[in-house]
C-alpha positions as a printed NumPy array, in Angstrom:
array([[ 12.033,   4.278, -17.569],
       [ 12.891,   1.159, -15.549],
       [ 14.331,   1.424, -12.03 ],
       [ 17.374,  -0.672, -11.144],
       [ 16.532,  -0.848,  -7.437],
       [ 14.972,  -4.315,  -7.567],
       [ 17.215,  -6.958,  -5.938],
       [ 19.024,  -9.163,  -8.418],
       [ 17.402, -12.554,  -8.866],
       [ 13.85 , -11.488,  -8.038],
       [ 11.617, -13.927,  -9.993],
       [  9.359, -12.482, -12.677],
       [  8.049, -15.646, -14.365],
       [  5.118, -17.971, -13.734],
       [  5.714, -20.983, -11.485],
       [  3.883, -24.068, -12.759],
       [  4.59 , -27.702, -11.922],
       [  7.916, -26.87 , -10.321],
       [  9.183, -24.819, -13.277],
       [  9.7  , -21.098, -13.816],
       [  8.29 , -20.286, -17.225],
       [  7.196, -17.432, -19.457],
       [  3.517, -16.878, -20.149],
       [  2.249, -19.003, -23.021],
       [  1.493, -15.787, -24.919],
       [  4.958, -14.402, -24.245],
       [  3.352, -11.249, -22.824],
       [  4.359,  -9.374, -19.675],
       [  2.873,  -6.568, -17.583],
       [  4.482,  -3.684, -15.703],
       [  4.988,  -3.476, -11.95 ],
       [  5.273,   0.123, -10.752],
       [  6.911,   1.749,  -7.727],
       [  4.071,   3.866,  -6.254],
       [  6.54 ,   6.36 ,  -4.781],
       [  7.848,   7.337,  -8.216],
       [  5.437,   5.968, -10.796],
       [  8.384,   4.223, -12.473],
       [  8.364,   0.658, -13.764],
       [ 10.516,  -1.592, -11.569],
       [  9.88 ,  -4.918, -13.321],
       [  7.983,  -6.687, -16.064],
       [  6.235,  -9.875, -14.987],
       [  4.946, -12.794, -17.041],
       [  1.249, -12.258, -17.777],
       [ -0.559, -15.584, -17.329],
       [ -3.212, -16.625, -19.842],
       [ -6.237, -18.882, -19.312],
       [ -4.126, -21.677, -20.789],
       [ -1.458, -21.061, -18.148],
       [ -4.139, -21.167, -15.475],
       [ -5.361, -24.511, -16.772],
       [ -1.8  , -25.857, -16.749],
       [ -1.39 , -24.713, -13.134],
       [ -4.612, -26.406, -12.017],
       [ -3.705, -29.571, -13.924],
       [ -0.373, -29.642, -12.089],
       [ -2.079, -29.138,  -8.739],
       [ -4.563, -31.905,  -9.547],
       [ -1.805, -34.348, -10.497],
       [  0.153, -33.57 ,  -7.338],
       [ -2.842, -33.772,  -4.973],
       [ -2.848, -37.513,  -4.258],
       [  0.858, -37.691,  -3.541],
       [  0.888, -34.584,  -1.348],
       [ -2.138, -35.767,   0.64 ],
       [ -0.338, -39.083,   1.234],
       [  2.83 , -37.318,   2.406],
       [  3.404, -37.856,   6.121],
       [  2.195, -34.944,   8.257],
       [  5.64 , -34.652,   9.811],
       [  7.231, -34.324,   6.366],
       [  4.775, -31.557,   5.445],
       [  5.479, -29.895,   8.778],
       [  9.239, -29.944,   8.235],
       [  8.886, -28.301,   4.83 ],
       [  6.765, -25.535,   6.344],
       [  9.25 , -25.1  ,   9.173],
       [ 12.082, -24.777,   6.668],
       [ 10.029, -22.233,   4.705],
       [  9.604, -20.243,   7.92 ],
       [ 13.342, -20.25 ,   8.533],
       [ 14.175, -19.242,   4.963],
       [ 11.61 , -16.444,   5.016],
       [ 13.15 , -15.023,   8.179],
       [ 16.66 , -15.383,   6.737],
       [ 15.614, -13.444,   3.632],
       [ 13.766, -10.693,   5.494],
       [ 15.741,  -7.808,   4.009],
       [ 15.341,  -8.962,   0.415],
       [ 11.625,  -9.665,   0.762],
       [ 11.003,  -6.413,   2.648],
       [ 12.781,  -4.332,   0.016],
       [ 10.831,  -5.91 ,  -2.834],
       [  7.588,  -5.397,  -0.907],
       [  8.348,  -1.723,  -0.27 ],
       [  9.317,  -1.098,  -3.877],
       [  6.125,  -2.56 ,  -5.345],
       [  3.608,  -1.662,  -2.622],
       [  4.997,   1.511,  -1.036],
       [  4.933,   0.862,   2.712],
       [  7.989,   1.955,   4.752],
       [ 10.74 ,  -0.638,   5.105],
       [ 10.095,  -0.979,   8.83 ],
       [  6.502,  -2.011,   8.105],
       [  7.604,  -4.383,   5.351],
       [  9.988,  -6.082,   7.776],
       [  7.134,  -6.365,  10.259],
       [  4.969,  -7.995,   7.594],
       [  7.702, -10.515,   6.809],
       [  7.833, -11.446,  10.497],
       [  4.039, -11.661,  10.669],
       [  3.697, -13.617,   7.442],
       [  6.445, -16.042,   8.43 ],
       [  4.613, -16.888,  11.65 ],
       [  1.803, -18.518,   9.656],
       [  4.388, -20.933,   8.283],
       [  5.629, -21.749,  11.769],
       [  2.139, -21.984,  13.276],
       [  0.79 , -24.344,  10.625],
       [  3.961, -26.407,  10.621],
       [  2.942, -27.184,  14.188],
       [ -0.705, -27.778,  13.298],
       [  0.111, -30.181,  10.444],
       [  0.767, -33.018,  12.891],
       [ -2.312, -32.309,  15.024],
       [ -5.093, -33.095,  12.565],
       [ -7.136, -35.748,  14.358],
       [-10.426, -37.644,  14.243],
       [-12.32 , -39.817,  16.73 ],
       [-13.416, -43.376,  17.39 ],
       [-16.559, -44.08 ,  19.385],
       [-19.285, -46.588,  20.074],
       [-22.672, -45.694,  18.591],
       [-25.258, -44.859,  21.263],
       [-27.234, -48.019,  20.488],
       [-24.065, -50.131,  20.583],
       [-24.798, -51.59 ,  17.135],
       [-21.586, -50.424,  15.498],
       [-18.533, -48.229,  15.856],
       [-18.141, -44.677,  14.58 ],
       [-14.865, -43.634,  12.977],
       [-14.488, -39.966,  12.012],
       [-11.473, -38.885,   9.99 ],
       [-10.271, -35.637,   8.411],
       [ -8.96 , -35.505,   4.867],
       [ -7.689, -32.694,   2.592],
       [-10.3  , -30.755,   0.635],
       [ -8.215, -30.98 ,  -2.527],
       [ -6.799, -28.463,  -5.026],
       [ -7.345, -24.85 ,  -3.964],
       [ -7.364, -21.514,  -5.776],
       [ -6.048, -18.541,  -3.82 ],
       [ -6.695, -14.958,  -4.934],
       [ -4.758, -12.469,  -2.821],
       [ -4.75 ,  -8.648,  -2.588],
       [ -1.938,  -6.138,  -2.993],
       [ -1.888,  -4.575,   0.472],
       [ -0.186,  -7.434,   2.38 ],
       [  1.448,  -9.353,  -0.473],
       [  3.384, -11.795,   1.717],
       [  1.055, -12.339,   4.676],
       [ -2.021, -12.879,   2.519],
       [ -0.156, -15.622,   0.651],
       [  1.331, -17.342,   3.705],
       [ -1.891, -17.452,   5.671],
       [ -3.615, -19.295,   2.814],
       [ -0.784, -21.477,   1.529],
       [  0.517, -22.549,   4.955],
       [ -2.717, -24.174,   6.239],
       [ -3.381, -25.698,   2.822],
       [  0.047, -27.344,   2.761],
       [ -0.336, -28.451,   6.371],
       [ -3.683, -30.091,   5.595],
       [ -2.369, -31.845,   2.487],
       [ -3.903, -29.612,  -0.192],
       [ -2.261, -28.428,  -3.388],
       [ -2.873, -24.934,  -4.714],
       [ -2.838, -22.313,  -7.436],
       [ -2.057, -18.758,  -6.289],
       [ -3.146, -15.721,  -8.299],
       [ -1.41 , -12.727,  -6.641],
       [ -2.517,  -9.137,  -7.203],
       [ -1.22 ,  -7.569, -10.417],
       [ -0.048,  -4.503,  -8.472],
       [  2.243,  -6.539,  -6.201],
       [  3.182,  -9.903,  -7.737],
       [  6.912,  -9.763,  -6.984],
       [  6.641, -10.5  ,  -3.26 ],
       [  4.514, -13.576,  -3.954],
       [  7.004, -14.8  ,  -6.554],
       [  9.884, -14.277,  -4.141],
       [  7.982, -16.288,  -1.537],
       [  7.382, -19.   ,  -4.126],
       [ 11.16 , -19.233,  -4.492],
       [ 11.325, -19.751,  -0.719],
       [  8.831, -22.623,  -0.95 ],
       [ 10.789, -24.201,  -3.788],
       [ 14.02 , -23.966,  -1.79 ],
       [ 12.247, -25.389,   1.276],
       [ 11.419, -28.543,  -0.669],
       [  7.78 , -28.145,  -1.719],
       [  7.311, -30.78 ,  -4.476],
       [  6.517, -29.841,  -8.057],
       [  2.839, -29.087,  -8.643],
       [  1.959, -28.603,  -4.983],
       [  2.117, -24.788,  -5.241],
       [  1.658, -23.003,  -8.578],
       [  1.738, -19.216,  -9.019],
       [  0.165, -17.361, -11.952],
       [  0.367, -13.547, -11.853],
       [ -1.839, -11.968, -14.487],
       [ -3.255,  -8.635, -15.563],
       [ -6.536, -10.346, -16.55 ],
       [ -7.737, -11.877, -13.305],
       [-11.272, -12.77 , -14.336],
       [-10.262, -14.315, -17.653],
       [ -7.716, -16.552, -15.924],
       [ -9.502, -17.481, -12.69 ],
       [-13.021, -17.796, -14.126],
       [-12.329, -21.063, -15.963],
       [-10.565, -22.463, -12.915],
       [-13.567, -21.793, -10.667],
       [-15.751, -23.6  , -13.221],
       [-13.381, -26.592, -13.398],
       [-14.47 , -29.745, -11.552],
       [-10.864, -30.434, -10.494],
       [-10.875, -27.4  ,  -8.2  ],
       [-12.367, -28.026,  -4.751],
       [-11.828, -24.802,  -2.824],
       [-11.585, -21.053,  -3.4  ],
       [-10.11 , -18.619,  -0.89 ],
       [-10.277, -14.91 ,  -1.671],
       [ -9.212, -11.755,   0.132],
       [-10.46 ,  -8.501,  -1.345],
       [-13.535,  -6.356,  -1.81 ],
       [-17.03 ,  -7.487,  -0.897],
       [-18.244,  -6.629,  -4.392],
       [-15.785,  -9.03 ,  -6.022],
       [-16.277, -11.603,  -3.267],
       [-20.009, -11.784,  -3.97 ],
       [-19.354, -12.486,  -7.632],
       [-16.851, -15.211,  -6.763],
       [-19.277, -16.854,  -4.327],
       [-21.934, -16.912,  -7.041],
       [-19.486, -18.399,  -9.545],
       [-18.397, -21.011,  -6.987],
       [-21.94 , -22.28 ,  -6.572],
       [-21.872, -24.152,  -9.888],
       [-19.204, -26.565,  -8.607],
       [-20.368, -26.258,  -4.952],
       [-16.849, -25.219,  -3.991],
       [-15.752, -24.739,  -0.419],
       [-15.188, -20.989,  -0.1  ],
       [-13.356, -18.753,   2.332],
       [-13.962, -15.038,   1.901],
       [-12.114, -12.29 ,   3.748],
       [-13.89 ,  -9.216,   2.432],
       [-14.353,  -5.543,   3.189],
       [-14.424,  -3.789,   6.521],
       [-15.603,  -0.559,   8.096],
       [-13.992,  -0.797,  11.506],
       [-15.312,   1.463,  14.251],
       [-12.852,   2.694,  16.885],
       [-14.738,   3.446,  20.113],
       [-13.296,   5.683,  22.814],
       [-15.362,   5.827,  25.999],
       [-15.328,   8.502,  28.675],
       [-13.321,   6.329,  31.081],
       [-10.634,   5.412,  28.521],
       [ -6.926,   6.022,  28.934],
       [ -6.767,   8.707,  26.252],
       [ -3.021,   8.471,  25.642],
       [ -3.308,   4.712,  25.192],
       [ -6.316,   5.208,  22.923],
       [ -4.376,   7.621,  20.716],
       [ -1.452,   5.202,  20.463],
       [ -3.888,   2.435,  19.556],
       [ -5.553,   4.691,  17.012],
       [ -2.254,   5.266,  15.245],
       [ -1.751,   1.501,  14.952],
       [ -5.31 ,   0.862,  13.832],
       [ -5.38 ,   3.746,  11.351],
       [ -1.889,   4.275,   9.935],
       [ -0.51 ,   0.738,   9.798],
       [ -0.001,   0.077,   6.104],
       [ -0.986,   3.691,   5.461],
       [ -4.594,   2.854,   6.228],
       [ -4.681,   0.427,   3.289],
       [ -5.986,  -2.487,   5.32 ],
       [ -9.375,  -4.133,   5.737],
       [ -8.874,  -3.966,   9.514],
       [ -7.95 ,  -0.272,   9.504],
       [-10.001,   1.924,  11.836],
       [-12.476,   3.655,   9.56 ],
       [-14.763,   5.501,  11.983],
       [-13.578,   7.08 ,  15.23 ],
       [-16.543,   7.177,  17.598],
       [-15.559,   9.195,  20.658],
       [-17.545,  10.077,  23.773],
       [-18.42 ,  13.758,  23.755],
       [-16.714,  14.366,  27.111],
       [-13.285,  13.301,  25.822],
       [-13.65 ,  14.089,  22.115],
       [-11.683,  17.347,  22.245],
       [ -8.774,  15.832,  24.166],
       [ -8.634,  12.762,  21.945],
       [ -8.834,  14.862,  18.769],
       [ -6.086,  17.247,  19.841],
       [ -3.713,  14.454,  20.779],
       [ -4.482,  12.446,  17.657],
       [ -3.869,  15.496,  15.454],
       [ -0.529,  16.105,  17.149],
       [  0.621,  12.502,  16.788],
       [ -0.598,  12.023,  13.21 ],
       [  0.942,  15.346,  12.25 ],
       [  4.366,  13.974,  13.153],
       [  4.258,  11.26 ,  10.484],
       [  6.836,  11.77 ,   7.744],
       [  5.517,  11.302,   4.221],
       [  7.983,   9.84 ,   1.717],
       [  9.221,   6.874,  -0.269],
       [  9.281,   3.722,   1.822],
       [ 12.994,   3.236,   1.175],
       [ 13.935,   6.697,   2.493],
       [ 15.277,   6.885,   6.077],
       [ 12.802,   8.534,   8.406],
       [  9.722,   7.782,   6.303],
       [  6.801,   6.696,   8.468],
       [  4.016,   7.07 ,   5.886],
       [  4.528,   5.839,   2.338],
       [  2.494,   6.466,  -0.817],
       [ -0.846,   4.923,  -1.609],
       [ -0.63 ,   2.037,  -4.041],
       [ -1.886,   3.804,  -7.176],
       [ -3.557,   6.928,  -8.496],
       [ -7.053,   5.404,  -8.377],
       [ -6.707,   4.741,  -4.645],
       [ -5.467,   8.262,  -3.972],
       [ -8.288,   9.764,  -6.028],
       [-10.885,   7.799,  -4.049],
       [ -9.421,   8.973,  -0.727],
       [ -9.384,  12.597,  -1.89 ],
       [-12.988,  12.346,  -3.082],
       [-14.144,  10.883,   0.244],
       [-12.464,  13.723,   2.156],
       [-13.935,  16.362,  -0.149],
       [-17.361,  14.783,   0.231],
       [-17.105,  14.804,   4.029],
       [-16.139,  18.488,   4.012],
       [-19.114,  19.306,   1.807],
       [-21.312,  17.569,   4.405],
       [-19.952,  19.661,   7.274],
       [-16.737,  17.963,   8.429],
       [-13.737,  20.122,   9.335],
       [-10.222,  19.322,   8.1  ],
       [ -8.077,  19.543,  11.221],
       [ -4.977,  18.022,   9.625],
       [ -3.891,  17.23 ,   6.072],
       [ -6.667,  16.908,   3.534],
       [ -4.727,  17.764,   0.371],
       [ -3.016,  15.257,  -1.93 ],
       [  0.746,  15.767,  -2.005],
       [  2.444,  16.768,  -5.247],
       [  3.992,  14.006,  -7.348],
       [  5.775,  12.065,  -8.503],
       [  4.174,   9.161,  -6.692],
       [  0.764,   8.658,  -5.142],
       [  1.131,  10.418,  -1.808],
       [ -1.633,  11.491,   0.557],
       [ -0.854,  12.941,   4.008],
       [ -2.153,  11.843,   7.377],
       [ -5.561,  13.516,   7.689],
       [ -7.93 ,  14.126,  10.602],
       [-11.537,  15.234,  10.13 ],
       [-13.489,  16.577,  13.106],
       [-17.181,  17.465,  13.516],
       [-18.072,  14.712,  11.064],
       [-21.874,  14.308,  10.865],
       [-23.07 ,  10.777,  11.754],
       [-24.741,  10.63 ,   8.331],
       [-21.596,  11.506,   6.341],
       [-20.896,   9.253,   3.352],
       [-17.277,   8.737,   4.411],
       [-18.535,   6.73 ,   7.404],
       [-20.118,   4.133,   5.131],
       [-17.138,   3.594,   2.791],
       [-13.904,   1.685,   3.313],
       [-11.463,   4.604,   3.094],
       [ -8.238,   2.646,   2.461],
       [ -6.089,   5.656,   3.239],
       [ -4.613,   7.638,   6.172],
       [ -7.816,   9.517,   7.035],
       [ -9.382,   9.574,  10.512],
       [-13.003,  10.889,  10.683],
       [-14.084,  11.658,  14.267],
       [-17.728,  11.45 ,  15.362],
       [-19.068,  12.151,  18.865],
       [-21.492,   9.945,  20.816],
       [-23.44 ,  10.47 ,  24.043],
       [-23.646,   7.062,  25.724],
       [-22.843,   3.375,  25.347],
       [-26.077,   2.445,  23.615],
       [-25.601,   5.132,  20.985],
       [-21.983,   4.075,  20.435],
       [-23.034,   0.466,  19.847],
       [-25.846,   1.487,  17.506],
       [-23.42 ,   3.609,  15.491],
       [-20.776,   0.877,  15.442],
       [-23.259,  -1.75 ,  14.246],
       [-24.788,   0.52 ,  11.59 ],
       [-22.837,  -1.073,   8.757],
       [-23.198,  -4.03 ,   6.419],
       [-19.644,  -4.947,   7.42 ],
       [-18.521,  -6.702,  10.58 ],
       [-14.825,  -7.531,  10.376],
       [-13.249,  -5.864,  13.402],
       [-14.017,  -3.279,  16.055],
       [-11.663,  -1.486,  18.431],
       [-12.755,  -0.161,  21.813],
       [-11.012,   1.647,  24.661],
       [-12.488,   1.547,  28.154],
       [-11.249,   0.817,  31.677],
       [-14.569,  -0.791,  32.618],
       [-14.297,  -4.597,  32.458],
       [-18.063,  -5.08 ,  32.49 ],
       [-18.452,  -2.663,  29.614],
       [-15.765,  -4.556,  27.699],
       [-17.712,  -7.79 ,  28.158],
       [-20.946,  -6.103,  27.089],
       [-19.237,  -4.826,  23.941],
       [-17.949,  -8.311,  23.163],
       [-21.53 ,  -9.6  ,  23.23 ],
       [-23.337,  -6.696,  21.566],
       [-21.046,  -5.623,  18.741],
       [-21.64 ,  -7.263,  15.347],
       [-18.025,  -8.114,  14.623],
       [-15.824, -11.107,  13.981],
       [-12.972,  -9.615,  15.993],
       [-12.716,  -7.113,  18.829],
       [ -9.591,  -5.236,  19.858],
       [-10.179,  -4.29 ,  23.494],
       [ -7.695,  -1.605,  24.539],
       [ -5.455,  -2.529,  21.612],
       [ -5.179,  -1.221,  18.077],
       [ -3.765,  -4.438,  16.634],
       [ -5.676,  -7.739,  16.612],
       [ -4.061,  -9.757,  13.809],
       [ -2.154, -12.784,  15.094],
       [ -1.361, -16.092,  13.351],
       [ -2.51 , -17.983,  16.466],
       [ -5.961, -16.344,  16.39 ],
       [ -8.892, -16.867,  14.   ],
       [ -9.088, -13.919,  11.579],
       [-12.397, -13.192,   9.87 ],
       [-15.657, -11.32 ,   9.993],
       [-19.438, -11.524,   9.997],
       [-22.15 , -10.069,   7.756],
       [-20.682,  -8.854,   4.449],
       [-17.122,  -9.017,   5.755],
       [-16.851, -12.642,   4.76 ],
       [-16.995, -16.362,   5.458],
       [-14.551, -18.635,   7.257],
       [-11.489, -17.978,   9.369],
       [ -7.757, -17.766,   8.713],
       [ -5.173, -18.467,  11.403],
       [ -5.559, -20.1  ,  14.796],
       [ -6.71 , -23.665,  15.364],
       [ -9.654, -22.859,  13.109],
       [ -7.473, -21.978,  10.114],
       [ -6.601, -25.531,   9.093],
       [-10.253, -26.634,   9.311],
       [-10.953, -24.591,   6.169],
       [ -8.839, -27.109,   4.227],
       [-10.184, -30.34 ,   5.706],
       [-13.259, -32.431,   4.941],
       [-14.886, -34.724,   7.503],
       [-15.32 , -38.396,   6.591],
       [-17.431, -40.801,   8.643],
       [-16.951, -44.584,   8.503],
       [-19.514, -46.844,  10.132],
       [-17.967, -50.125,  11.361],
       [-19.898, -53.218,  12.36 ],
       [-19.777, -54.139,  16.049],
       [-16.508, -56.134,  16.389],
       [-18.032, -58.122,  19.312],
       [-21.129, -59.22 ,  17.421],
       [-21.447, -62.989,  16.88 ]])
């Protein structure tokens, strides 16, 4: 059964060299609404041959796009920003239908994703180098920045617009062409955004989009192709490691935004009401299906009961339902495999001694629903504290003092983000220096911002997206030594 809810005109074909086309095999794959399990669209299923055609187009377009004036690139990005904002309702509806998040959250993602276009439209004209005299005075030093070259972007399903804009926008600003392989679960949002880029005036071949149900078969040959110069991936650490290894053969520049296991620290001097509000943002945004989602709630023993009670009350008020239904504040998980994993993690925690204080049982179908869940009395050794939950589950663990909290927070191979609530400024500064994390949310449950560098340490990845640092990922440094112009 195919739903008719998808907005008319939503693209479902590949976009290669400025043309919308069917897959070379003629095959398509299903896109499913996770709130009903129904097929909402069939999308062209790219083959390795289609991938090669996309990279060839990007390679042909690279020289001309790199030579395009920075201001011209900036104006295209600015127009893409404006068009994205204008089309908020259409993009948000498509995103909700294929991914499941409530419409209000989809609209928020459109606003967030669009800001990368605006930010990097401003950065496009600020790429600079330097000119200096060598210390010995023998010659002059000229340092310039140039585009890395054709890029391959592999994006996840959980933020289908923002993950595309925060890779494509800095690449375009720097003068790089690209091939985007969106997630098979949520390709429609990326294709709709591609239509925005086309309408904004992005030249043929500069951005190519190849949704596929066979990611490895299509992207593997591209990573091995000498024409590709950079790979940027957002997804699991397990897959990221394999991609890094594959990238070594061509010595590709890589950016990896990988898994997370974010601790959420609540100290004894924290504003508990503020901490609970921050916890809701950090845990339930996107239904917990986010690499920056709070995964472990580490709470000082003196305030653990108060925090738990208030968190249970607030999370218990979330309304489970289809993202398009009025009043829904918690949508379905993206597929049955994700829901099964969440349920297994909760069951495992209970078997290890945790207490289900809220939720804990998968909702009846249709759709892949799981309610907001709070686990108390979670043992510090529980398996759920070592896994990325990717669902609306909040395990609460008690700690005695600051040193123990930091040890517990750092006891992970991941280091993407940490959240901490305290009124003590000195403690906040100590946390900033002692926590093994790429980002720290101090008295806030939301750190993502297009003007800030997003990324982690340890097995959470390499490189940064957003901020002044974001465009550097797409630029090479070239040095030119010039003879002393005053020499006889």
